[in-house]
Legacy VTK file of the C-alpha trace (Angstrom):
# vtk DataFile Version 3.0
C-alpha trace
ASCII
DATASET POLYDATA
POINTS 172 float
9.278 -10.516 -12.210
10.082 -11.251 -8.624
12.396 -9.077 -6.524
14.962 -11.178 -4.723
16.903 -8.864 -2.406
19.419 -11.575 -1.534
20.414 -12.071 -5.188
20.632 -8.531 -6.586
19.904 -6.029 -3.823
20.617 -5.609 -0.176
19.308 -3.335 2.513
21.990 -1.094 3.999
21.147 -0.583 7.637
22.130 2.333 9.818
20.044 5.192 11.112
18.114 4.962 7.835
17.818 2.015 5.450
18.314 2.099 1.703
17.911 -0.537 -1.009
21.230 -0.818 -2.844
22.067 -2.724 -6.037
25.325 -4.512 -6.912
26.902 -1.246 -8.110
26.183 0.472 -4.806
23.431 2.722 -6.173
20.337 3.468 -4.105
17.581 2.136 -6.393
14.764 3.909 -4.531
16.609 7.232 -4.520
16.082 7.864 -0.812
16.688 6.308 2.612
13.835 5.194 4.882
13.214 4.220 8.494
12.332 0.669 7.396
12.280 -1.294 4.123
10.369 -4.569 3.705
10.706 -6.715 0.578
8.167 -9.311 -0.471
8.452 -11.246 -3.710
6.736 -8.687 -5.939
6.450 -5.563 -3.812
8.684 -3.327 -1.702
7.264 -1.383 1.236
9.056 1.599 2.708
8.127 3.205 6.012
9.331 6.726 6.740
8.036 8.747 9.705
5.012 6.446 10.008
3.967 6.770 6.342
3.949 3.674 4.145
4.813 3.709 0.448
4.509 0.564 -1.679
6.667 0.055 -4.781
6.247 -2.627 -7.433
9.115 -4.830 -8.615
10.134 -2.152 -11.160
10.665 0.325 -8.273
7.659 2.416 -9.337
5.701 3.875 -6.390
2.045 2.804 -6.324
-0.663 5.347 -5.491
-2.782 3.459 -2.938
-4.196 6.437 -1.032
-4.004 6.589 2.767
-3.248 2.957 3.552
-4.716 1.528 6.761
-3.909 -2.150 6.152
-2.214 -4.092 3.341
-2.137 -7.820 2.620
0.591 -8.901 0.194
0.020 -11.693 -2.316
2.274 -12.809 -5.159
0.924 -10.633 -7.973
-1.580 -8.377 -6.229
-2.341 -6.470 -3.034
-5.396 -6.274 -0.795
-5.599 -2.716 0.505
-7.889 -0.997 2.984
-7.589 2.759 2.481
-9.781 5.838 2.961
-11.987 4.810 0.000
-12.585 1.219 1.131
-11.143 -2.252 0.482
-9.800 -3.084 -2.985
-7.494 -5.379 -4.900
-4.571 -3.673 -6.665
-2.402 -5.237 -9.357
1.360 -4.712 -9.783
0.785 -1.547 -11.807
-1.356 0.026 -9.080
-4.655 -0.408 -10.943
-7.773 -1.176 -8.920
-9.339 -4.571 -9.619
-12.889 -5.405 -8.626
-12.189 -9.115 -8.208
-9.314 -11.199 -6.951
-6.951 -11.859 -9.876
-7.122 -15.380 -11.239
-3.601 -16.799 -11.218
-2.506 -19.920 -13.031
0.699 -21.732 -12.190
2.169 -24.548 -14.224
4.790 -27.169 -13.533
8.040 -27.102 -15.435
6.617 -28.934 -18.428
3.028 -27.708 -18.075
1.709 -31.021 -16.756
1.274 -32.477 -13.310
2.176 -36.001 -12.317
-0.262 -38.381 -10.617
1.330 -38.074 -7.142
1.562 -34.294 -7.396
-2.091 -34.132 -8.472
-3.152 -36.229 -5.437
-1.101 -34.017 -3.123
-2.653 -30.901 -4.688
-6.172 -32.327 -4.222
-5.464 -33.029 -0.526
-4.209 -29.472 -0.070
-7.311 -28.059 -1.769
-9.635 -30.164 0.442
-7.782 -29.000 3.561
-8.026 -25.349 2.467
-11.748 -25.742 1.767
-12.350 -27.211 5.251
-10.370 -24.378 6.860
-12.305 -21.819 4.835
-15.626 -23.323 6.006
-14.438 -23.232 9.642
-13.408 -19.586 9.228
-16.811 -18.742 7.721
-18.598 -20.332 10.713
-16.417 -18.378 13.170
-17.029 -15.177 11.240
-20.809 -15.715 11.195
-20.804 -16.176 14.976
-18.785 -12.977 15.451
-20.951 -10.883 13.126
-24.394 -12.245 14.053
-25.388 -8.994 15.798
-24.686 -6.767 12.768
-27.421 -5.918 10.285
-25.519 -6.236 6.997
-22.213 -8.021 6.375
-20.787 -7.949 2.852
-17.489 -9.591 1.827
-15.444 -7.073 -0.174
-12.107 -8.860 -0.609
-10.542 -12.026 0.733
-9.681 -10.409 4.101
-12.037 -7.427 4.376
-15.782 -7.362 5.085
-18.030 -4.300 5.039
-20.398 -4.079 8.022
-23.351 -1.769 8.634
-23.925 -1.310 12.379
-26.312 1.282 13.809
-26.323 3.100 10.482
-22.519 3.429 10.249
-20.123 1.673 7.893
-17.220 -0.317 9.339
-14.703 -2.786 7.953
-13.790 -6.110 9.518
-10.300 -7.447 9.039
-10.762 -11.157 9.772
-12.681 -10.408 12.928
-10.794 -7.296 14.063
-12.964 -4.221 13.598
-11.283 -1.385 11.732
-13.454 1.692 11.931
-14.141 3.474 8.685
-17.107 5.734 8.010
LINES 1 173
172 0 1 2 3 4 5 6 7 8 9 10 11 12 13 14 15 16 17 18 19 20 21 22 23 24 25 26 27 28 29 30 31 32 33 34 35 36 37 38 39 40 41 42 43 44 45 46 47 48 49 50 51 52 53 54 55 56 57 58 59 60 61 62 63 64 65 66 67 68 69 70 71 72 73 74 75 76 77 78 79 80 81 82 83 84 85 86 87 88 89 90 91 92 93 94 95 96 97 98 99 100 101 102 103 104 105 106 107 108 109 110 111 112 113 114 115 116 117 118 119 120 121 122 123 124 125 126 127 128 129 130 131 132 133 134 135 136 137 138 139 140 141 142 143 144 145 146 147 148 149 150 151 152 153 154 155 156 157 158 159 160 161 162 163 164 165 166 167 168 169 170 171
């Protein structure tokens, strides 16, 4: 399910932040320097260290996180082992999860279908433009392999690096 901090929880701010429920109990058990809530994940930052929780307030073991991209039901994580997809239970997935969304009655009207097709065409054009830009940026590297939606593995002068949409994050 989706965490909605405005409906059931709020972040008490002071020197440290804590996630509090309607009864005034700290649901994470501890206070942090910063708490960020997305729809399905909660990120806490304390003394520069990030910890990601799922919507059941269970901490996920993601290793030493360098960069995280949040999606509705999964995460894209670059850590000390490489770039991976993680589901809500913290399990590593080799491929991007396939998500299906339905309308209220499970069908889509004609106008909604046309609007959806226009959106998909626009996204495809933007993806092609991004691929062209990425190819120009990485033309000098010997081997470029897409790992996840945002991360690419690059071999340059015998060393392994990761690209994060064009920004080089060094990882050997």
